[in-house]
ZAKE-243755 format. One record per atom (N, C-alpha, C, O): residue number from 1; chain; atom name; z, y, x. Coordinates in steps of 0.2 Angstrom, whole numbers, plus 5000, padded with zeros to 4 digits. Each point is the difference from the previous one (the first is absolute). Example, Ala and Ser with C-alpha at 12.3 -4.5 7.8 and 13.67 -1.06 7.14 Angstrom:
BEGIN
NODE  nr kette atom   c3   c2   c1
NODE   1     A    N 5039 4972 5066
NODE   1     A   CA 5000 5006 4996
NODE   1     A    C 5000 5006 5004
NODE   1     A    O 5003 4999 5005
NODE   2     A    N 4993 5006 4993
NODE   2     A   CA 5001 5006 5004
NODE   2     A    C 5003 5005 4996
NODE   2     A    O 5001 5006 5003
This chain:
BEGIN
NODE  nr kette atom   c3   c2   c1
NODE   1     A    N 4648 4971 4982
NODE   1     A   CA 4997 4998 4993
NODE   1     A    C 5001 5006 4996
NODE   1     A    O 5005 5004 4999
NODE   2     A    N 4989 4997 4997
NODE   2     A   CA 5001 5006 4995
NODE   2     A    C 5003 4997 4994
NODE   2     A    O 5001 4994 4999
NODE   3     A    N 5001 5011 4997
NODE   3     A   CA 5004 4999 4993
NODE   3     A    C 4995 4996 4996
NODE   3     A    O 5003 4995 4996
NODE   4     A    N 4991 5006 5003
NODE   4     A   CA 4995 4997 4996
NODE   4     A    C 5000 4993 5002
NODE   4     A    O 5000 4995 4996
NODE   5     A    N 5000 5004 5011
NODE   5     A   CA 4999 4992 5002
NODE   5     A    C 5007 4997 4998
NODE   5     A    O 5000 4994 4998
NODE   6     A    N 5005 5009 5003
NODE   6     A   CA 5006 4997 4999
NODE   6     A    C 5001 4998 4992
NODE   6     A    O 5002 4995 4998
NODE   7     A    N 4996 5010 4998
NODE   7     A   CA 4999 4999 4992
NODE   7     A    C 4996 4994 4999
NODE   7     A    O 5001 4996 4995
NODE   8     A    N 4993 5003 5008
NODE   8     A   CA 4996 4995 4999
NODE   8     A    C 5003 4993 5002
NODE   8     A    O 4999 4995 4997
NODE   9     A    N 5005 5006 5008
NODE   9     A   CA 5002 4993 5004
NODE   9     A    C 5007 4998 4995
NODE   9     A    O 5000 4994 4998
NODE  10     A    N 5004 5011 5001
NODE  10     A   CA 5007 4998 4997
NODE  10     A    C 5000 5002 4993
NODE  10     A    O 5005 4998 4997
NODE  11     A    N 4990 5006 5000
NODE  11     A   CA 5001 5002 4993
NODE  11     A    C 5003 5007 5000
NODE  11     A    O 5003 5002 5005
NODE  12     A    N 4997 5001 4990
NODE  12     A   CA 5003 5007 4999
NODE  12     A    C 5007 4999 5001
NODE  12     A    O 5004 4996 4997
NODE  13     A    N 4999 5010 5006
NODE  13     A   CA 5008 5000 5000
NODE  13     A    C 5003 5002 4993
NODE  13     A    O 4997 5003 4996
NODE  14     A    N 5008 4993 5002
NODE  14     A   CA 5003 5001 4994
NODE  14     A    C 5002 5008 4999
NODE  14     A    O 5002 5003 5005
NODE  15     A    N 4999 4999 4989
NODE  15     A   CA 5002 5007 4999
NODE  15     A    C 5008 5000 5002
NODE  15     A    O 5003 4995 5000
NODE  16     A    N 4999 5011 5002
NODE  16     A   CA 5007 5000 5002
NODE  16     A    C 5005 4998 4995
NODE  16     A    O 5005 4997 5002
NODE  17     A    N 4994 5004 4992
NODE  17     A   CA 5005 4998 4995
NODE  17     A    C 5001 4993 5000
NODE  17     A    O 5005 4997 4998
NODE  18     A    N 4989 4999 5002
NODE  18     A   CA 5000 4993 5000
NODE  18     A    C 5003 4997 5006
NODE  18     A    O 5003 4995 5000
NODE  19     A    N 4996 5008 5006
NODE  19     A   CA 5002 4997 5006
NODE  19     A    C 5007 5000 5001
NODE  19     A    O 5003 4995 5002
NODE  20     A    N 5001 5010 4995
NODE  20     A   CA 5007 4999 5000
NODE  20     A    C 5003 4995 4996
NODE  20     A    O 5005 4997 5001
NODE  21     A    N 4991 5002 4993
NODE  21     A   CA 5003 4995 4995
NODE  21     A    C 4998 4993 5003
NODE  21     A    O 5003 4995 4998
NODE  22     A    N 4992 5004 5007
NODE  22     A   CA 4999 4994 5003
NODE  22     A    C 5006 4998 5005
NODE  22     A    O 5001 4994 5000
NODE  23     A    N 5001 5011 5003
NODE  23     A   CA 5006 4999 5004
NODE  23     A    C 5006 4998 4996
NODE  23     A    O 5004 4996 5003
NODE  24     A    N 4997 5007 4991
NODE  24     A   CA 5006 4998 4996
NODE  24     A    C 4999 4993 4998
NODE  24     A    O 5004 4996 5000
NODE  25     A    N 4990 5002 4998
NODE  25     A   CA 4998 4993 4998
NODE  25     A    C 5001 4995 5005
NODE  25     A    O 5003 4995 4999
NODE  26     A    N 4996 5007 5007
NODE  26     A   CA 5001 4996 5006
NODE  26     A    C 5007 4999 5001
NODE  26     A    O 5002 4994 5002
NODE  27     A    N 5002 5011 4998
NODE  27     A   CA 5007 4999 5001
NODE  27     A    C 5003 4996 4994
NODE  27     A    O 5005 4996 5001
NODE  28     A    N 4993 5005 4993
NODE  28     A   CA 5003 4996 4994
NODE  28     A    C 4998 4993 5001
NODE  28     A    O 5005 4996 4999
NODE  29     A    N 4989 5002 5004
NODE  29     A   CA 4999 4993 5001
NODE  29     A    C 5004 4997 5006
NODE  29     A    O 5002 4995 4999
NODE  30     A    N 5000 5009 5006
NODE  30     A   CA 5004 4998 5005
NODE  30     A    C 5007 4999 4998
NODE  30     A    O 5003 4995 5001
NODE  31     A    N 5000 5009 4995
NODE  31     A   CA 5006 5000 4997
NODE  31     A    C 5001 4994 4995
NODE  31     A    O 5005 4999 4997
NODE  32     A    N 4989 4999 5000
NODE  32     A   CA 5001 4994 4996
NODE  32     A    C 5001 4994 5003
NODE  32     A    O 5003 4995 4998
NODE  33     A    N 4996 5005 5009
NODE  33     A   CA 5001 4994 5004
NODE  33     A    C 5008 5001 5003
NODE  33     A    O 5003 4995 5001
NODE  34     A    N 4999 5011 5000
NODE  34     A   CA 5006 5001 5003
NODE  34     A    C 5005 5004 4995
NODE  34     A    O 5003 5005 5002
NODE  35     A    N 4997 4992 4992
NODE  35     A   CA 5003 5004 4994
NODE  35     A    C 5008 5000 5001
NODE  35     A    O 5003 5004 4998
NODE  36     A    N 4999 4991 5007
NODE  36     A   CA 5008 5001 5000
NODE  36     A    C 5002 5006 5004
NODE  36     A    O 5006 5003 4999
NODE  37     A    N 4990 5000 5005
NODE  37     A   CA 5001 5006 5003
NODE  37     A    C 5001 5006 4995
NODE  37     A    O 5004 5004 5000
NODE  38     A    N 4991 4996 4996
NODE  38     A   CA 5000 5005 4994
NODE  38     A    C 5005 4999 4996
NODE  38     A    O 5003 5005 4998
NODE  39     A    N 4999 4989 5000
NODE  39     A   CA 5005 4998 4995
NODE  39     A    C 5007 5002 5003
NODE  39     A    O 5004 5002 4996
NODE  40     A    N 4997 4997 5011
NODE  40     A   CA 5006 5001 5003
NODE  40     A    C 5002 5007 5001
NODE  40     A    O 5006 5002 5001
NODE  41     A    N 4989 5003 4998
NODE  41     A   CA 5001 5007 5001
NODE  41     A    C 5005 5003 4995
NODE  41     A    O 5003 5005 5002
NODE  42     A    N 4997 4993 4992
NODE  42     A   CA 5004 5003 4995
NODE  42     A    C 5007 4998 5000
NODE  42     A    O 5005 5002 4996
NODE  43     A    N 4997 4992 5009
NODE  43     A   CA 5007 4998 4999
NODE  43     A    C 5005 5004 5004
NODE  43     A    O 5006 5001 4999
NODE  44     A    N 4991 5003 5006
NODE  44     A   CA 5005 5005 5004
NODE  44     A    C 5003 5005 4995
NODE  44     A    O 5007 5000 5001
NODE  45     A    N 4990 5003 4995
NODE  45     A   CA 5004 5005 4995
NODE  45     A    C 5004 4996 4995
NODE  45     A    O 5005 5002 4998
NODE  46     A    N 4992 4992 5000
NODE  46     A   CA 5004 4996 4996
NODE  46     A    C 5007 4998 5003
NODE  46     A    O 5005 5000 4996
NODE  47     A    N 4995 4998 5010
NODE  47     A   CA 5006 4998 5003
NODE  47     A    C 5005 5007 5000
NODE  47     A    O 5006 4999 4999
NODE  48     A    N 4991 5006 5003
NODE  48     A   CA 5004 5006 5000
NODE  48     A    C 5003 5002 4993
NODE  48     A    O 5005 5002 5000
NODE  49     A    N 4991 4997 4995
NODE  49     A   CA 5002 5001 4994
NODE  49     A    C 5006 4996 4997
NODE  49     A    O 5005 5002 4998
NODE  50     A    N 4994 4992 5004
NODE  50     A   CA 5006 4995 4999
NODE  50     A    C 5006 5001 5004
NODE  50     A    O 5006 4999 4998
NODE  51     A    N 4993 5004 5008
NODE  51     A   CA 5006 5002 5004
NODE  51     A    C 5003 5006 4997
NODE  51     A    O 5006 5001 5000
NODE  52     A    N 4990 5004 4997
NODE  52     A   CA 5003 5006 4997
NODE  52     A    C 5003 4998 4993
NODE  52     A    O 5004 5003 4998
NODE  53     A    N 4994 4991 4999
NODE  53     A   CA 5003 4999 4994
NODE  53     A    C 5007 4997 5001
NODE  53     A    O 5005 5002 4997
NODE  54     A    N 4996 4993 5007
NODE  54     A   CA 5006 4996 5000
NODE  54     A    C 5005 5003 5005
NODE  54     A    O 5005 5002 4998
NODE  55     A    N 4994 4997 5009
NODE  55     A   CA 5006 5002 5004
NODE  55     A    C 5000 5008 5000
NODE  55     A    O 5006 5003 4999
NODE  56     A    N 4989 5001 5002
NODE  56     A   CA 5001 5007 5001
NODE  56     A    C 5000 5003 4993
NODE  56     A    O 5004 5005 5000
NODE  57     A    N 4993 4993 4995
NODE  57     A   CA 5001 5003 4994
NODE  57     A    C 5007 5000 4997
NODE  57     A    O 5002 5004 4996
NODE  58     A    N 5001 4990 5005
NODE  58     A   CA 5007 5000 4998
NODE  58     A    C 5005 5005 5004
NODE  58     A    O 5005 5002 4997
NODE  59     A    N 4993 4999 5009
NODE  59     A   CA 5004 5004 5004
NODE  59     A    C 4999 5008 4997
NODE  59     A    O 5005 5004 5000
NODE  60     A    N 4989 4998 4999
NODE  60     A   CA 4998 5007 4999
NODE  60     A    C 5002 5001 4992
NODE  60     A    O 5003 5005 4998
NODE  61     A    N 4994 4990 4998
NODE  61     A   CA 5001 5001 4993
NODE  61     A    C 4995 5004 4997
NODE  61     A    O 4994 4998 5000
NODE  62     A    N 5007 5008 4997
NODE  62     A   CA 4995 5004 4997
NODE  62     A    C 4999 5007 5003
NODE  62     A    O 5005 5002 5004
NODE  63     A    N 4989 5000 4996
NODE  63     A   CA 4999 5007 5003
NODE  63     A    C 5000 5005 4994
NODE  63     A    O 4997 5000 4995
NODE  64     A    N 5007 5006 5007
NODE  64     A   CA 5000 5005 4995
NODE  64     A    C 4995 5005 5001
NODE  64     A    O 4998 5003 5005
NODE  65     A    N 4998 4998 4989
NODE  65     A   CA 4995 5005 5000
NODE  65     A    C 5002 5006 4997
NODE  65     A    O 5006 5001 4998
NODE  66     A    N 4990 5004 5000
NODE  66     A   CA 5002 5006 4997
NODE  66     A    C 5003 4999 4993
NODE  66     A    O 5006 5002 4999
NODE  67     A    N 4991 4994 4997
NODE  67     A   CA 5002 4999 4993
NODE  67     A    C 5001 4993 4998
NODE  67     A    O 5003 4998 4995
NODE  68     A    N 4996 4997 5010
NODE  68     A   CA 5001 4993 4998
NODE  68     A    C 5002 4996 5007
NODE  68     A    O 5000 5003 5005
NODE  69     A    N 5002 4991 4994
NODE  69     A   CA 5001 4996 5006
NODE  69     A    C 4995 4994 5000
NODE  69     A    O 4997 4998 4995
NODE  70     A    N 5002 4999 5011
NODE  70     A   CA 4995 4995 5000
NODE  70     A    C 5002 4995 5005
NODE  70     A    O 5004 5001 5005
NODE  71     A    N 4995 4993 4994
NODE  71     A   CA 5001 4994 5004
NODE  71     A    C 4997 5002 5007
NODE  71     A    O 4995 5002 5000
NODE  72     A    N 5009 4995 5005
NODE  72     A   CA 4997 5001 5007
NODE  72     A    C 4993 4997 5001
NODE  72     A    O 4996 5003 5003
NODE  73     A    N 5004 4991 4994
NODE  73     A   CA 4993 4996 5001
NODE  73     A    C 4994 5004 4996
NODE  73     A    O 4994 4999 5003
NODE  74     A    N 5008 5004 4991
NODE  74     A   CA 4994 5003 4997
NODE  74     A    C 4999 5007 5003
NODE  74     A    O 4994 5003 5000
NODE  75     A    N 5011 5000 5004
NODE  75     A   CA 4999 5005 5004
NODE  75     A    C 4995 4999 5006
NODE  75     A    O 4996 5004 5002
NODE  76     A    N 5005 4990 5001
NODE  76     A   CA 4997 4998 5006
NODE  76     A    C 4993 4997 4999
NODE  76     A    O 4995 5000 5004
NODE  77     A    N 5004 4997 4990
NODE  77     A   CA 4994 4996 4999
NODE  77     A    C 4993 5004 5000
NODE  77     A    O 4995 4997 5003
NODE  78     A    N 5005 5009 4995
NODE  78     A   CA 4993 5004 5001
NODE  78     A    C 4999 5001 5008
NODE  78     A    O 4994 5000 5002
NODE  79     A    N 5011 5001 5002
NODE  79     A   CA 4999 5001 5007
NODE  79     A    C 4998 4994 5003
NODE  79     A    O 4996 5000 5005
NODE  80     A    N 5006 4994 4993
NODE  80     A   CA 4998 4994 5002
NODE  80     A    C 4992 4998 4999
NODE  80     A    O 4997 4997 5003
NODE  81     A    N 5002 5006 4990
NODE  81     A   CA 4993 4999 4998
NODE  81     A    C 4995 5004 5004
NODE  81     A    O 4995 4998 5002
NODE  82     A    N 5007 5008 5000
NODE  82     A   CA 4996 5004 5005
NODE  82     A    C 5000 4997 5007
NODE  82     A    O 4995 5001 5003
NODE  83     A    N 5011 4996 4999
NODE  83     A   CA 4999 4997 5006
NODE  83     A    C 4996 4994 5000
NODE  83     A    O 4997 4998 5005
NODE  84     A    N 5002 4999 4990
NODE  84     A   CA 4996 4994 4999
NODE  84     A    C 4993 5002 5000
NODE  84     A    O 4996 4996 5003
NODE  85     A    N 5002 5010 4994
NODE  85     A   CA 4993 5002 5001
NODE  85     A    C 4999 5002 5007
NODE  85     A    O 4994 4999 5002
NODE  86     A    N 5011 5004 5001
NODE  86     A   CA 4999 5002 5007
NODE  86     A    C 4999 4994 5005
NODE  86     A    O 4995 5000 5004
NODE  87     A    N 5009 4995 4995
NODE  87     A   CA 4999 4994 5004
NODE  87     A    C 4994 4997 4999
NODE  87     A    O 4997 4997 5005
NODE  88     A    N 5000 5002 4989
NODE  88     A   CA 4994 4997 4998
NODE  88     A    C 4994 5003 5004
NODE  88     A    O 4996 4997 5003
NODE  89     A    N 5004 5010 4997
NODE  89     A   CA 4994 5003 5003
NODE  89     A    C 5001 5000 5008
NODE  89     A    O 4996 4999 5003
NODE  90     A    N 5010 5002 4999
NODE  90     A   CA 5002 5000 5007
NODE  90     A    C 4998 4994 5004
NODE  90     A    O 4998 5000 5005
NODE  91     A    N 5005 4994 4992
NODE  91     A   CA 4998 4994 5003
NODE  91     A    C 4993 4999 5001
NODE  91     A    O 4998 4997 5005
NODE  92     A    N 4998 5004 4990
NODE  92     A   CA 4993 4999 5001
NODE  92     A    C 4997 5005 5004
NODE  92     A    O 4995 4998 5004
NODE  93     A    N 5007 5008 4996
NODE  93     A   CA 4996 5005 5004
NODE  93     A    C 5002 5000 5007
NODE  93     A    O 4996 5001 5005
NODE  94     A    N 5010 4996 4997
NODE  94     A   CA 5002 4999 5007
NODE  94     A    C 4997 4994 5003
NODE  94     A    O 5000 4999 5007
NODE  95     A    N 4997 4997 4989
NODE  95     A   CA 4997 4994 5003
NODE  95     A    C 4993 5001 5003
NODE  95     A    O 4997 4995 5003
NODE  96     A    N 5001 5011 4997
NODE  96     A   CA 4993 5002 5002
NODE  96     A    C 4999 4998 5008
NODE  96     A    O 4995 4998 5002
NODE  97     A    N 5010 5004 5002
NODE  97     A   CA 5000 4998 5007
NODE  97     A    C 4998 4993 5001
NODE  97     A    O 4996 4998 5005
NODE  98     A    N 5007 4997 4992
NODE  98     A   CA 5000 4993 5001
NODE  98     A    C 4993 4998 4998
NODE  98     A    O 4996 4996 5003
NODE  99     A    N 5001 5007 4991
NODE  99     A   CA 4993 4998 4998
NODE  99     A    C 4995 5003 5005
NODE  99     A    O 4995 4997 5000
NODE 100     A    N 5007 5009 5003
NODE 100     A   CA 4995 5003 5004
NODE 100     A    C 5000 4996 5007
NODE 100     A    O 4995 4999 5003
NODE 101     A    N 5011 5000 5000
NODE 101     A   CA 5000 4998 5007
NODE 101     A    C 5000 4992 5000
NODE 101     A    O 4996 4998 5005
NODE 102     A    N 5008 4999 4991
NODE 102     A   CA 5000 4993 5001
NODE 102     A    C 4996 4995 4995
NODE 102     A    O 4997 4996 5002
NODE 103     A    N 5003 5007 4992
NODE 103     A   CA 4996 4996 4995
NODE 103     A    C 4993 5001 5000
NODE 103     A    O 4996 4996 4997
NODE 104     A    N 5002 5009 5006
NODE 104     A   CA 4993 5002 5000
NODE 104     A    C 4996 5001 4993
NODE 104     A    O 4994 4999 5000
NODE 105     A    N 5010 5002 4995
NODE 105     A   CA 4998 5001 4993
NODE 105     A    C 4995 5005 5000
NODE 105     A    O 4995 5000 4997
NODE 106     A    N 5007 5006 5006
NODE 106     A   CA 4995 5005 4999
NODE 106     A    C 4994 5000 5004
NODE 106     A    O 4995 5003 4998
NODE 107     A    N 5004 4993 5007
NODE 107     A   CA 4994 4999 5003
NODE 107     A    C 4996 4996 4995
NODE 107     A    O 4994 5001 5000
NODE 108     A    N 5009 4994 4997
NODE 108     A   CA 4996 4996 4995
NODE 108     A    C 4998 5004 4994
NODE 108     A    O 4994 5000 4998
NODE 109     A    N 5010 5005 5000
NODE 109     A   CA 4998 5004 4994
NODE 109     A    C 4994 5005 5002
NODE 109     A    O 4996 5001 4996
NODE 110     A    N 5005 5002 5010
NODE 110     A   CA 4995 5005 5003
NODE 110     A    C 4993 4997 5001
NODE 110     A    O 4995 5003 5001
NODE 111     A    N 5005 4990 5000
NODE 111     A   CA 4994 4997 5001
NODE 111     A    C 4995 4999 4994
NODE 111     A    O 4995 4997 5000
NODE 112     A    N 5009 5004 4994
NODE 112     A   CA 4996 5000 4993
NODE 112     A    C 4998 5007 4999
NODE 112     A    O 5001 5005 5004
NODE 113     A    N 4995 4997 4991
NODE 113     A   CA 4998 5006 4998
NODE 113     A    C 5006 5005 4997
NODE 113     A    O 4999 5004 4996
NODE 114     A    N 5007 4995 5006
NODE 114     A   CA 5006 5004 4998
NODE 114     A    C 5001 5005 5006
NODE 114     A    O 5001 4998 5005
NODE 115     A    N 5000 5008 4993
NODE 115     A   CA 5001 5005 5005
NODE 115     A    C 5008 5001 5002
NODE 115     A    O 5004 4997 4996
NODE 116     A    N 4998 5006 5009
NODE 116     A   CA 5007 5001 5002
NODE 116     A    C 5003 5004 4995
NODE 116     A    O 5006 4998 4999
NODE 117     A    N 4991 5006 4997
NODE 117     A   CA 5003 5004 4995
NODE 117     A    C 5002 4995 4994
NODE 117     A    O 5005 5001 4997
NODE 118     A    N 4990 4995 5002
NODE 118     A   CA 5002 4995 4994
NODE 118     A    C 5006 4996 5002
NODE 118     A    O 5004 4998 4996
NODE 119     A    N 4996 5000 5010
NODE 119     A   CA 5006 4996 5002
NODE 119     A    C 5007 5003 4999
NODE 119     A    O 5005 4998 4998
NODE 120     A    N 4994 5009 5004
NODE 120     A   CA 5007 5004 5000
NODE 120     A    C 5002 5001 4992
NODE 120     A    O 5005 4999 4998
NODE 121     A    N 4989 5002 4998
NODE 121     A   CA 5002 5001 4993
NODE 121     A    C 5002 4994 4997
NODE 121     A    O 5005 5000 4996
NODE 122     A    N 4992 4994 5006
NODE 122     A   CA 5002 4994 4997
NODE 122     A    C 5007 4998 5002
NODE 122     A    O 5003 4998 4996
NODE 123     A    N 4999 5003 5010
NODE 123     A   CA 5007 4998 5003
NODE 123     A    C 5005 5004 4996
NODE 123     A    O 5005 4998 4999
NODE 124     A    N 4994 5009 5000
NODE 124     A   CA 5004 5004 4997
NODE 124     A    C 5001 4998 4993
NODE 124     A    O 5005 5000 4997
NODE 125     A    N 4989 4998 4999
NODE 125     A   CA 5001 4999 4993
NODE 125     A    C 5003 4993 5000
NODE 125     A    O 5004 4999 4995
NODE 126     A    N 4995 4997 5009
NODE 126     A   CA 5004 4993 5000
NODE 126     A    C 5007 5001 5001
NODE 126     A    O 5005 4997 4997
NODE 127     A    N 4997 5008 5007
NODE 127     A   CA 5007 5001 5001
NODE 127     A    C 5004 5003 4994
NODE 127     A    O 5006 4998 4999
NODE 128     A    N 4990 5006 4997
NODE 128     A   CA 5002 5003 4994
NODE 128     A    C 5001 4995 4995
NODE 128     A    O 5004 4999 4996
NODE 129     A    N 4991 4996 5004
NODE 129     A   CA 5000 4994 4995
NODE 129     A    C 5007 4996 5001
NODE 129     A    O 5003 4998 4996
NODE 130     A    N 4998 5001 5011
NODE 130     A   CA 5006 4996 5002
NODE 130     A    C 5006 5003 4998
NODE 130     A    O 5005 4997 4998
NODE 131     A    N 4995 5010 5003
NODE 131     A   CA 5006 5004 4998
NODE 131     A    C 5001 5000 4993
NODE 131     A    O 5006 4999 4997
NODE 132     A    N 4989 5001 4998
NODE 132     A   CA 5000 5000 4993
NODE 132     A    C 5002 4993 4998
NODE 132     A    O 5004 4999 4994
NODE 133     A    N 4994 4996 5009
NODE 133     A   CA 5002 4993 4998
NODE 133     A    C 5008 4999 5001
NODE 133     A    O 5003 4997 4996
NODE 134     A    N 4999 5006 5010
NODE 134     A   CA 5008 4999 5001
NODE 134     A    C 5003 5005 4995
NODE 134     A    O 5005 4998 4997
NODE 135     A    N 4993 5007 5002
NODE 135     A   CA 5003 5005 4995
NODE 135     A    C 5000 4997 4993
NODE 135     A    O 5005 5000 4997
NODE 136     A    N 4990 4998 5000
NODE 136     A   CA 5000 4997 4994
NODE 136     A    C 5004 4994 4999
NODE 136     A    O 5003 4999 4995
NODE 137     A    N 4997 4997 5010
NODE 137     A   CA 5005 4994 5000
NODE 137     A    C 5007 5002 5000
NODE 137     A    O 5004 4997 4996
NODE 138     A    N 4998 5008 5008
NODE 138     A   CA 5007 5002 5000
NODE 138     A    C 5001 5004 4994
NODE 138     A    O 5006 4999 4998
NODE 139     A    N 4990 5005 4999
NODE 139     A   CA 5001 5003 4994
NODE 139     A    C 5001 4995 4994
NODE 139     A    O 5004 5002 4996
NODE 140     A    N 4993 4993 5004
NODE 140     A   CA 5001 4994 4996
NODE 140     A    C 5007 4997 5000
NODE 140     A    O 5003 4999 4995
NODE 141     A    N 4999 5001 5011
NODE 141     A   CA 5007 4997 5001
NODE 141     A    C 5005 5005 4997
NODE 141     A    O 5005 4998 4997
NODE 142     A    N 4995 5009 5005
NODE 142     A   CA 5005 5004 4998
NODE 142     A    C 4999 5001 4992
NODE 142     A    O 5005 5002 4997
NODE 143     A    N 4989 4997 5000
NODE 143     A   CA 5000 5000 4993
NODE 143     A    C 5003 4995 4997
NODE 143     A    O 5003 5001 4995
NODE 144     A    N 4997 4992 5008
NODE 144     A   CA 5003 4995 4997
NODE 144     A    C 5007 5000 5001
NODE 144     A    O 5004 4998 4995
NODE 145     A    N 4999 5005 5010
NODE 145     A   CA 5007 5001 5001
NODE 145     A    C 5003 5006 4996
NODE 145     A    O 5006 5001 5000
NODE 146     A    N 4990 5003 4996
NODE 146     A   CA 5002 5005 4996
NODE 146     A    C 5002 5006 5004
NODE 146     A    O 5004 5004 4997
NODE 147     A    N 4993 4998 5008
NODE 147     A   CA 5002 5005 5004
NODE 147     A    C 4996 5006 4999
NODE 147     A    O 5001 5006 5002
NODE 148     A    N 4993 4994 4993
NODE 148     A   CA 4996 5005 4998
NODE 148     A    C 5002 5001 4993
NODE 148     A    O 4999 4996 4996
NODE 149     A    N 5003 5010 5002
NODE 149     A   CA 5002 5002 4993
NODE 149     A    C 4995 5001 4995
NODE 149     A    O 5000 4998 4994
NODE 150     A    N 4994 5006 5009
NODE 150     A   CA 4996 5002 4995
NODE 150     A    C 4993 4998 5003
NODE 150     A    O 4999 4998 5006
NODE 151     A    N 4995 5003 4990
NODE 151     A   CA 4994 4999 5002
NODE 151     A    C 4997 5005 5005
NODE 151     A    O 4995 4999 5003
NODE 152     A    N 5009 5007 4998
NODE 152     A   CA 4998 5004 5005
NODE 152     A    C 5001 4998 5007
NODE 152     A    O 4997 5003 5004
NODE 153     A    N 5006 4991 4996
NODE 153     A   CA 5001 4997 5007
NODE 153     A    C 4993 4997 5003
NODE 153     A    O 4999 4999 5006
NODE 154     A    N 4996 5000 4989
NODE 154     A   CA 4994 4998 5002
NODE 154     A    C 4996 5005 5004
NODE 154     A    O 4995 4999 5004
NODE 155     A    N 5007 5007 4996
NODE 155     A   CA 4997 5006 5003
NODE 155     A    C 5001 4999 5008
NODE 155     A    O 4998 5004 5004
NODE 156     A    N 5007 4992 4998
NODE 156     A   CA 5001 4999 5007
NODE 156     A    C 4994 4997 5004
NODE 156     A    O 4999 5000 5006
NODE 157     A    N 4996 4996 4990
NODE 157     A   CA 4995 4997 5003
NODE 157     A    C 4995 5005 5003
NODE 157     A    O 4998 4999 5006
NODE 158     A    N 5000 5006 4991
NODE 158     A   CA 4997 5005 5004
NODE 158     A    C 5003 5003 5006
NODE 158     A    O 4996 5001 5005
NODE 159     A    N 5010 5000 4994
NODE 159     A   CA 5004 5002 5007
NODE 159     A    C 4999 4994 5005
NODE 159     A    O 5000 5002 5006
NODE 160     A    N 5001 4992 4992
NODE 160     A   CA 4999 4995 5005
NODE 160     A    C 4993 5000 5002
NODE 160     A    O 4999 4998 5006
NODE 161     A    N 4996 5004 4991
NODE 161     A   CA 4993 5000 5002
NODE 161     A    C 5000 5006 5006
NODE 161     A    O 4997 4999 5005
NODE 162     A    N 5006 5006 4993
NODE 162     A   CA 5000 5005 5005
NODE 162     A    C 5004 4998 5006
NODE 162     A    O 4997 5002 5006
NODE 163     A    N 5008 4995 4994
NODE 163     A   CA 5004 4998 5005
NODE 163     A    C 4996 4995 5005
NODE 163     A    O 4999 5001 5006
NODE 164     A    N 4998 4994 4990
NODE 164     A   CA 4996 4995 5003
NODE 164     A    C 4994 5004 5004
NODE 164     A    O 4998 4998 5005
NODE 165     A    N 4998 5006 4992
NODE 165     A   CA 4995 5003 5003
NODE 165     A    C 5002 5005 5006
NODE 165     A    O 4996 5000 5005
NODE 166     A    N 5010 5002 4995
NODE 166     A   CA 5002 5004 5005
NODE 166     A    C 5001 4996 5006
NODE 166     A    O 4999 5002 5006
NODE 167     A    N 5005 4992 4993
NODE 167     A   CA 5001 4996 5006
NODE 167     A    C 4995 4996 5002
NODE 167     A    O 4999 4998 5006
NODE 168     A    N 4996 5001 4990
NODE 168     A   CA 4993 4996 5002
NODE 168     A    C 4996 5004 5004
NODE 168     A    O 4997 4998 5005
NODE 169     A    N 5003 5009 4993
NODE 169     A   CA 4996 5005 5004
NODE 169     A    C 5004 5001 5007
NODE 169     A    O 4996 5001 5005
NODE 170     A    N 5010 4998 4995
NODE 170     A   CA 5004 5001 5007
NODE 170     A    C 4999 4995 5005
NODE 170     A    O 5000 5001 5006
NODE 171     A    N 4998 4993 4991
NODE 171     A   CA 5000 4994 5004
NODE 171     A    C 4993 5000 5003
NODE 171     A    O 4998 4995 5004
């Protein structure tokens, strides 16, 4: 079948930029039904944070820096935020094998006018979005607990984006 006949039969292929966004939209619609999986993802670093506050934080006390001291939980909170960004991207990026082999999700996607490149870009974008959802949720928690001293702490979100993109691309 020629490309002209395929365009006449199925319509023109969407542009590459739109194809990836369609995959993100599809994943958002899926996660609207299984929201508990998305919601439960930020509890792991939250449990670690509370573990570092009470039993372990009382054992260690304060961390001595060059010119000041810092509570152990405030010292560990940025690392847990980075781990939350990593887990958000990694959980979604490693689910690809199940979608490919058992769920046949990509077979269904590729039967539409979406290219394999669009699927790869869309899945990577969704993993980054999920990573940022976890990062923003955990950042709000450490802001409420008073573990961020200044507004410069918001600059961790671009770092979380880079972490999420790195682990989404690795998946």
